[in-house]
N, CA, C and O atoms as a Tinker XYZ file with bonds, in Angstrom:
   348  protein
     1  N      0.839000   -1.147000   -0.014000    73     2
     2  CA    -0.024000    0.009000    0.019000    64     1     3
     3  C      0.844000    1.221000    0.014000    63     2     4     5
     4  O      1.909000    1.268000    0.629000    81     3
     5  N      0.356000    2.209000   -0.704000    73     3     6
     6  CA     1.152000    3.477000   -0.775000    64     5     7
     7  C      0.648000    4.411000    0.312000    63     6     8     9
     8  O     -0.553000    4.525000    0.555000    81     7
     9  N      1.589000    5.069000    0.954000    73     7    10
    10  CA     1.209000    6.085000    2.031000    64     9    11
    11  C      0.858000    7.383000    1.322000    63    10    12    13
    12  O      1.410000    7.715000    0.273000    81    11
    13  N     -0.049000    8.084000    1.908000    73    11    14
    14  CA    -0.474000    9.381000    1.421000    64    13    15
    15  C     -0.137000   10.431000    2.520000    63    14    16    17
    16  O     -0.271000   10.158000    3.712000    81    15
    17  N      0.300000   11.622000    2.087000    73    15    18
    18  CA     0.515000   12.677000    3.043000    64    17    19
    19  C     -0.788000   13.438000    3.227000    63    18    20    21
    20  O     -1.416000   13.871000    2.261000    81    19
    21  N     -1.189000   13.596000    4.512000    73    19    22
    22  CA    -2.452000   14.300000    4.783000    64    21    23
    23  C     -2.140000   15.492000    5.706000    63    22    24    25
    24  O     -1.103000   15.543000    6.367000    81    23
    25  N     -3.086000   16.448000    5.719000    73    23    26
    26  CA    -2.930000   17.551000    6.613000    64    25    27
    27  C     -3.917000   17.460000    7.713000    63    26    28    29
    28  O     -5.106000   17.233000    7.487000    81    27
    29  N     -3.408000   17.647000    8.977000    73    27    30
    30  CA    -4.269000   17.549000   10.166000    64    29    31
    31  C     -4.349000   18.929000   10.766000    63    30    32    33
    32  O     -3.339000   19.543000   11.110000    81    31
    33  N     -5.587000   19.410000   10.885000    73    31    34
    34  CA    -5.818000   20.706000   11.551000    64    33    35
    35  C     -7.233000   20.786000   12.049000    63    34    36    37
    36  O     -8.111000   20.056000   11.588000    81    35
    37  N     -7.461000   21.708000   13.026000    73    35    38
    38  CA    -8.755000   21.913000   13.540000    64    37    39
    39  C     -9.362000   23.173000   12.894000    63    38    40    41
    40  O     -8.897000   24.296000   13.089000    81    39
    41  N    -10.392000   22.927000   12.141000    73    39    42
    42  CA   -11.077000   24.105000   11.432000    64    41    43
    43  C    -12.319000   24.483000   12.246000    63    42    44    45
    44  O    -13.130000   23.626000   12.596000    81    43
    45  N    -12.456000   25.813000   12.548000    73    43    46
    46  CA   -13.606000   26.333000   13.249000    64    45    47
    47  C    -14.868000   26.196000   12.366000    63    46    48    49
    48  O    -14.828000   26.225000   11.136000    81    47
    49  N    -15.999000   26.043000   13.106000    73    47    50
    50  CA   -17.304000   26.108000   12.426000    64    49    51
    51  C    -17.714000   27.568000   12.347000    63    50    52    53
    52  O    -17.624000   28.289000   13.340000    81    51
    53  N    -18.169000   28.021000   11.163000    73    51    54
    54  CA   -18.472000   29.431000   11.032000    64    53    55
    55  C    -19.800000   29.851000   11.661000    63    54    56    57
    56  O    -19.930000   30.927000   12.243000    81    55
    57  N    -20.779000   28.956000   11.520000    73    55    58
    58  CA   -22.114000   29.338000   12.003000    64    57    59
    59  C    -22.186000   29.706000   13.417000    63    58    60    61
    60  O    -22.785000   30.736000   13.726000    81    59
    61  N    -21.598000   28.917000   14.372000    73    59    62
    62  CA   -21.596000   29.337000   15.798000    64    61    63
    63  C    -21.015000   30.654000   16.074000    63    62    64    65
    64  O    -21.526000   31.416000   16.895000    81    63
    65  N    -19.849000   30.970000   15.337000    73    63    66
    66  CA   -19.287000   32.338000   15.474000    64    65    67
    67  C    -20.282000   33.402000   15.081000    63    66    68    69
    68  O    -20.485000   34.383000   15.796000    81    67
    69  N    -20.897000   33.194000   13.935000    73    67    70
    70  CA   -21.813000   34.199000   13.399000    64    69    71
    71  C    -23.003000   34.387000   14.300000    63    70    72    73
    72  O    -23.406000   35.526000   14.537000    81    71
    73  N    -23.594000   33.309000   14.822000    73    71    74
    74  CA   -24.738000   33.451000   15.721000    64    73    75
    75  C    -24.357000   34.080000   17.010000    63    74    76    77
    76  O    -25.130000   34.875000   17.543000    81    75
    77  N    -23.180000   33.766000   17.562000    73    75    78
    78  CA   -22.715000   34.324000   18.810000    64    77    79
    79  C    -22.533000   35.834000   18.670000    63    78    80    81
    80  O    -22.987000   36.603000   19.517000    81    79
    81  N    -21.866000   36.248000   17.597000    73    79    82
    82  CA   -21.621000   37.671000   17.462000    64    81    83
    83  C    -22.921000   38.441000   17.101000    63    82    84    85
    84  O    -23.049000   39.622000   17.424000    81    83
    85  N    -23.897000   37.752000   16.419000    73    83    86
    86  CA   -25.116000   38.414000   16.165000    64    85    87
    87  C    -25.931000   38.597000   17.467000    63    86    88    89
    88  O    -26.612000   39.606000   17.646000    81    87
    89  N    -25.846000   37.608000   18.360000    73    87    90
    90  CA   -26.551000   37.735000   19.654000    64    89    91
    91  C    -25.883000   38.857000   20.497000    63    90    92    93
    92  O    -26.571000   39.596000   21.202000    81    91
    93  N    -24.574000   38.972000   20.418000    73    91    94
    94  CA   -23.847000   40.025000   21.149000    64    93    95
    95  C    -24.217000   41.427000   20.535000    63    94    96    97
    96  O    -24.358000   42.411000   21.262000    81    95
    97  N    -24.362000   41.478000   19.227000    73    95    98
    98  CA   -24.813000   42.750000   18.612000    64    97    99
    99  C    -26.223000   43.103000   19.043000    63    98   100   101
   100  O    -26.504000   44.281000   19.262000    81    99
   101  N    -27.106000   42.159000   19.173000    73    99   102
   102  CA   -28.490000   42.447000   19.641000    64   101   103
   103  C    -28.479000   42.834000   21.063000    63   102   104   105
   104  O    -29.261000   43.691000   21.475000    81   103
   105  N    -27.617000   42.234000   21.845000    73   103   106
   106  CA   -27.472000   42.617000   23.237000    64   105   107
   107  C    -26.931000   44.038000   23.402000    63   106   108   109
   108  O    -27.314000   44.720000   24.352000    81   107
   109  N    -26.081000   44.493000   22.536000    73   107   110
   110  CA   -25.595000   45.873000   22.578000    64   109   111
   111  C    -26.772000   46.802000   22.215000    63   110   112   113
   112  O    -26.919000   47.875000   22.800000    81   111
   113  N    -27.610000   46.379000   21.241000    73   111   114
   114  CA   -28.833000   47.234000   20.892000    64   113   115
   115  C    -29.738000   47.374000   22.088000    63   114   116   117
   116  O    -30.215000   48.471000   22.377000    81   115
   117  N    -29.995000   46.242000   22.821000    73   115   118
   118  CA   -30.851000   46.331000   24.049000    64   117   119
   119  C    -30.227000   47.236000   25.034000    63   118   120   121
   120  O    -30.899000   48.126000   25.555000    81   119
   121  N    -28.875000   47.047000   25.345000    73   119   122
   122  CA   -28.287000   47.922000   26.313000    64   121   123
   123  C    -28.316000   49.393000   25.889000    63   122   124   125
   124  O    -28.452000   50.296000   26.714000    81   123
   125  N    -28.180000   49.609000   24.540000    73   123   126
   126  CA   -28.276000   50.993000   24.101000    64   125   127
   127  C    -29.619000   51.601000   24.315000    63   126   128   129
   128  O    -29.732000   52.797000   24.585000    81   127
   129  N    -30.677000   50.767000   24.195000    73   127   130
   130  CA   -32.031000   51.231000   24.435000    64   129   131
   131  C    -32.176000   51.639000   25.853000    63   130   132   133
   132  O    -32.825000   52.656000   26.097000    81   131
   133  N    -31.614000   50.922000   26.859000    73   131   134
   134  CA   -31.827000   51.252000   28.277000    64   133   135
   135  C    -30.875000   52.366000   28.641000    63   134   136   137
   136  O    -31.203000   53.108000   29.567000    81   135
   137  N    -29.734000   52.562000   28.014000    73   135   138
   138  CA   -28.830000   53.589000   28.408000    64   137   139
   139  C    -29.226000   54.939000   27.926000    63   138   140   141
   140  O    -29.075000   55.920000   28.655000    81   139
   141  N    -29.724000   55.032000   26.731000    73   139   142
   142  CA   -30.139000   56.304000   26.151000    64   141   143
   143  C    -31.337000   56.895000   26.823000    63   142   144   145
   144  O    -32.250000   56.148000   27.173000    81   143
   145  N    -31.399000   58.228000   27.034000    73   143   146
   146  CA   -32.582000   58.774000   27.612000    64   145   147
   147  C    -33.789000   58.730000   26.636000    63   146   148   149
   148  O    -33.628000   58.669000   25.417000    81   147
   149  N    -34.972000   58.763000   27.217000    73   147   150
   150  CA   -36.145000   58.800000   26.286000    64   149   151
   151  C    -36.191000   60.156000   25.519000    63   150   152   153
   152  O    -36.047000   61.230000   26.104000    81   151
   153  N    -36.388000   60.055000   24.249000    73   151   154
   154  CA   -36.363000   61.235000   23.404000    64   153   155
   155  C    -37.578000   61.150000   22.483000    63   154   156   157
   156  O    -37.834000   60.130000   21.842000    81   155
   157  N    -38.298000   62.232000   22.442000    73   155   158
   158  CA   -39.546000   62.256000   21.621000    64   157   159
   159  C    -39.322000   62.407000   20.162000    63   158   160   161
   160  O    -40.235000   62.218000   19.358000    81   159
   161  N    -38.041000   62.767000   19.784000    73   159   162
   162  CA   -37.708000   63.066000   18.394000    64   161   163
   163  C    -37.345000   61.725000   17.666000    63   162   164   165
   164  O    -37.364000   61.670000   16.437000    81   163
   165  N    -37.019000   60.657000   18.434000    73   163   166
   166  CA   -36.658000   59.397000   17.775000    64   165   167
   167  C    -37.923000   58.778000   17.176000    63   166   168   169
   168  O    -39.004000   58.929000   17.746000    81   167
   169  N    -37.813000   58.097000   16.056000    73   167   170
   170  CA   -38.980000   57.419000   15.460000    64   169   171
   171  C    -39.280000   56.192000   16.383000    63   170   172   173
   172  O    -38.447000   55.706000   17.149000    81   171
   173  N    -40.525000   55.760000   16.230000    73   171   174
   174  CA   -41.088000   54.715000   17.066000    64   173   175
   175  C    -40.364000   53.372000   16.844000    63   174   176   177
   176  O    -40.225000   52.589000   17.783000    81   175
   177  N    -39.926000   53.116000   15.672000    73   175   178
   178  CA   -39.250000   51.906000   15.322000    64   177   179
   179  C    -37.763000   51.933000   15.392000    63   178   180   181
   180  O    -37.072000   51.145000   14.747000    81   179
   181  N    -37.240000   52.914000   16.239000    73   179   182
   182  CA   -35.792000   53.004000   16.336000    64   181   183
   183  C    -35.142000   51.813000   16.957000    63   182   184   185
   184  O    -34.068000   51.387000   16.533000    81   183
   185  N    -35.815000   51.241000   18.010000    73   183   186
   186  CA   -35.235000   50.094000   18.617000    64   185   187
   187  C    -35.161000   48.855000   17.684000    63   186   188   189
   188  O    -34.216000   48.069000   17.755000    81   187
   189  N    -36.192000   48.703000   16.803000    73   187   190
   190  CA   -36.172000   47.572000   15.849000    64   189   191
   191  C    -35.107000   47.836000   14.837000    63   190   192   193
   192  O    -34.444000   46.880000   14.436000    81   191
   193  N    -34.878000   49.030000   14.387000    73   191   194
   194  CA   -33.864000   49.258000   13.407000    64   193   195
   195  C    -32.478000   49.105000   14.023000    63   194   196   197
   196  O    -31.604000   48.555000   13.353000    81   195
   197  N    -32.226000   49.532000   15.199000    73   195   198
   198  CA   -30.881000   49.317000   15.868000    64   197   199
   199  C    -30.717000   47.836000   16.126000    63   198   200   201
   200  O    -29.606000   47.321000   15.996000    81   199
   201  N    -31.807000   47.108000   16.498000    73   199   202
   202  CA   -31.625000   45.674000   16.733000    64   201   203
   203  C    -31.213000   44.949000   15.482000    63   202   204   205
   204  O    -30.289000   44.136000   15.504000    81   203
   205  N    -31.892000   45.236000   14.383000    73   203   206
   206  CA   -31.502000   44.613000   13.124000    64   205   207
   207  C    -30.084000   45.044000   12.644000    63   206   208   209
   208  O    -29.312000   44.241000   12.120000    81   207
   209  N    -29.794000   46.315000   12.845000    73   207   210
   210  CA   -28.522000   46.853000   12.360000    64   209   211
   211  C    -27.346000   46.262000   13.220000    63   210   212   213
   212  O    -26.358000   45.816000   12.637000    81   211
   213  N    -27.422000   46.247000   14.551000    73   211   214
   214  CA   -26.357000   45.701000   15.295000    64   213   215
   215  C    -26.271000   44.175000   15.188000    63   214   216   217
   216  O    -25.189000   43.590000   15.230000    81   215
   217  N    -27.509000   43.518000   15.039000    73   215   218
   218  CA   -27.463000   42.065000   14.799000    64   217   219
   219  C    -26.784000   41.717000   13.525000    63   218   220   221
   220  O    -25.960000   40.804000   13.526000    81   219
   221  N    -27.059000   42.363000   12.451000    73   219   222
   222  CA   -26.433000   42.034000   11.171000    64   221   223
   223  C    -24.916000   42.458000   11.197000    63   222   224   225
   224  O    -24.085000   41.782000   10.591000    81   223
   225  N    -24.585000   43.521000   11.865000    73   223   226
   226  CA   -23.193000   43.934000   12.015000    64   225   227
   227  C    -22.383000   42.833000   12.767000    63   226   228   229
   228  O    -21.273000   42.466000   12.382000    81   227
   229  N    -23.015000   42.334000   13.864000    73   227   230
   230  CA   -22.473000   41.269000   14.592000    64   229   231
   231  C    -22.284000   39.994000   13.755000    63   230   232   233
   232  O    -21.271000   39.301000   13.852000    81   231
   233  N    -23.291000   39.721000   12.942000    73   231   234
   234  CA   -23.268000   38.525000   12.112000    64   233   235
   235  C    -22.086000   38.635000   11.124000    63   234   236   237
   236  O    -21.383000   37.650000   10.899000    81   235
   237  N    -21.872000   39.781000   10.557000    73   235   238
   238  CA   -20.749000   39.959000    9.628000    64   237   239
   239  C    -19.367000   39.883000   10.273000    63   238   240   241
   240  O    -18.407000   39.304000    9.764000    81   239
   241  N    -19.360000   40.545000   11.482000    73   239   242
   242  CA   -18.090000   40.507000   12.257000    64   241   243
   243  C    -17.730000   39.058000   12.698000    63   242   244   245
   244  O    -16.570000   38.646000   12.687000    81   243
   245  N    -18.800000   38.311000   13.087000    73   243   246
   246  CA   -18.608000   36.850000   13.410000    64   245   247
   247  C    -18.062000   36.108000   12.285000    63   246   248   249
   248  O    -17.160000   35.291000   12.468000    81   247
   249  N    -18.565000   36.345000   11.096000    73   247   250
   250  CA   -18.062000   35.570000    9.889000    64   249   251
   251  C    -16.615000   36.007000    9.594000    63   250   252   253
   252  O    -15.767000   35.169000    9.288000    81   251
   253  N    -16.347000   37.264000    9.682000    73   251   254
   254  CA   -14.980000   37.737000    9.462000    64   253   255
   255  C    -14.004000   37.170000   10.449000    63   254   256   257
   256  O    -12.896000   36.773000   10.089000    81   255
   257  N    -14.433000   37.131000   11.750000    73   255   258
   258  CA   -13.564000   36.528000   12.804000    64   257   259
   259  C    -13.354000   35.066000   12.633000    63   258   260   261
   260  O    -12.266000   34.569000   12.923000    81   259
   261  N    -14.355000   34.339000   12.171000    73   259   262
   262  CA   -14.221000   32.886000   12.013000    64   261   263
   263  C    -13.322000   32.606000   10.741000    63   262   264   265
   264  O    -12.546000   31.651000   10.758000    81   263
   265  N    -13.417000   33.386000    9.701000    73   263   266
   266  CA   -12.586000   33.166000    8.531000    64   265   267
   267  C    -11.151000   33.479000    8.889000    63   266   268   269
   268  O    -10.252000   32.721000    8.525000    81   267
   269  N    -10.904000   34.590000    9.602000    73   267   270
   270  CA    -9.569000   34.938000   10.052000    64   269   271
   271  C     -8.959000   33.901000   10.933000    63   270   272   273
   272  O     -7.782000   33.571000   10.786000    81   271
   273  N     -9.752000   33.365000   11.871000    73   271   274
   274  CA    -9.282000   32.309000   12.754000    64   273   275
   275  C     -8.952000   31.025000   11.983000    63   274   276   277
   276  O     -8.017000   30.298000   12.319000    81   275
   277  N     -9.773000   30.766000   10.911000    73   275   278
   278  CA    -9.501000   29.589000   10.094000    64   277   279
   279  C     -8.142000   29.741000    9.288000    63   278   280   281
   280  O     -7.364000   28.798000    9.142000    81   279
   281  N     -7.933000   30.981000    8.792000    73   279   282
   282  CA    -6.671000   31.208000    8.105000    64   281   283
   283  C     -5.498000   31.046000    9.046000    63   282   284   285
   284  O     -4.493000   30.451000    8.657000    81   283
   285  N     -5.579000   31.541000   10.249000    73   283   286
   286  CA    -4.526000   31.414000   11.227000    64   285   287
   287  C     -4.277000   29.923000   11.595000    63   286   288   289
   288  O     -3.138000   29.462000   11.667000    81   287
   289  N     -5.399000   29.195000   11.823000    73   287   290
   290  CA    -5.266000   27.829000   12.171000    64   289   291
   291  C     -4.754000   26.971000   11.019000    63   290   292   293
   292  O     -4.187000   25.905000   11.257000    81   291
   293  N     -4.935000   27.402000    9.810000    73   291   294
   294  CA    -4.423000   26.540000    8.719000    64   293   295
   295  C     -2.934000   26.655000    8.613000    63   294   296   297
   296  O     -2.301000   25.765000    8.045000    81   295
   297  N     -2.324000   27.727000    9.139000    73   295   298
   298  CA    -0.899000   27.818000    9.131000    64   297   299
   299  C     -0.247000   26.883000   10.172000    63   298   300   301
   300  O      0.931000   26.543000   10.061000    81   299
   301  N     -0.996000   26.498000   11.132000    73   299   302
   302  CA    -0.473000   25.638000   12.202000    64   301   303
   303  C     -0.770000   24.183000   11.926000    63   302   304   305
   304  O     -0.618000   23.337000   12.807000    81   303
   305  N     -1.191000   23.883000   10.712000    73   303   306
   306  CA    -1.527000   22.481000   10.324000    64   305   307
   307  C     -0.337000   21.596000   10.358000    63   306   308   309
   308  O      0.769000   22.026000   10.032000    81   307
   309  N     -0.524000   20.400000   10.734000    73   307   310
   310  CA     0.551000   19.401000   10.750000    64   309   311
   311  C      0.375000   18.414000    9.612000    63   310   312   313
   312  O     -0.749000   18.167000    9.175000    81   311
   313  N      1.410000   17.876000    9.153000    73   311   314
   314  CA     1.372000   16.886000    8.080000    64   313   315
   315  C      1.716000   15.516000    8.660000    63   314   316   317
   316  O      2.509000   15.397000    9.594000    81   315
   317  N      1.100000   14.489000    8.084000    73   315   318
   318  CA     1.355000   13.127000    8.580000    64   317   319
   319  C      1.176000   12.189000    7.343000    63   318   320   321
   320  O      0.574000   12.507000    6.317000    81   319
   321  N      1.783000   10.985000    7.583000    73   319   322
   322  CA     1.586000    9.933000    6.526000    64   321   323
   323  C      0.538000    8.977000    7.003000    63   322   324   325
   324  O      0.496000    8.583000    8.168000    81   323
   325  N     -0.321000    8.607000    6.057000    73   323   326
   326  CA    -1.450000    7.714000    6.347000    64   325   327
   327  C     -1.607000    6.652000    5.278000    63   326   328   329
   328  O     -1.342000    6.902000    4.102000    81   327
   329  N     -2.026000    5.495000    5.674000    73   327   330
   330  CA    -2.304000    4.439000    4.782000    64   329   331
   331  C     -3.847000    4.269000    4.540000    63   330   332   333
   332  O     -4.634000    4.279000    5.487000    81   331
   333  N     -4.210000    4.128000    3.368000    73   331   334
   334  CA    -5.672000    3.946000    3.065000    64   333   335
   335  C     -6.024000    2.506000    3.394000    63   334   336   337
   336  O     -5.329000    1.568000    3.005000    81   335
   337  N     -7.174000    2.351000    4.156000    73   335   338
   338  CA    -7.614000    1.031000    4.541000    64   337   339
   339  C     -8.880000    0.748000    3.695000    63   338   340   341
   340  O     -9.802000    1.562000    3.726000    81   339
   341  N     -8.960000   -0.355000    2.951000    73   339   342
   342  CA   -10.138000   -0.727000    2.257000    64   341   343
   343  C    -10.617000   -2.050000    2.819000    63   342   344   345
   344  O     -9.815000   -2.957000    3.042000    81   343
   345  N    -11.868000   -2.165000    3.042000    73   343   346
   346  CA   -12.467000   -3.427000    3.596000    64   345   347
   347  C    -13.443000   -3.936000    2.652000    63   346   348
   348  O    -14.062000   -4.970000    2.902000    81   347
């Protein structure tokens, strides 16, 4: 049997990073709602707009963070020799 050279590395899953950062973005929007004083000049749907904005911003930042982490982890990949087993 011929040995093959394989790459061993731990790749992060992107979806959990995206959902975590989106939840953090929405948490920031909720905190912003409680921190800001009530203002009659703000539109009624301001909270909804900030919730969507910060949530989607967090989603994008989570994806960027996961992809960056994946690129860094691919540099630490190890190589090994493996034999293919057929049954």
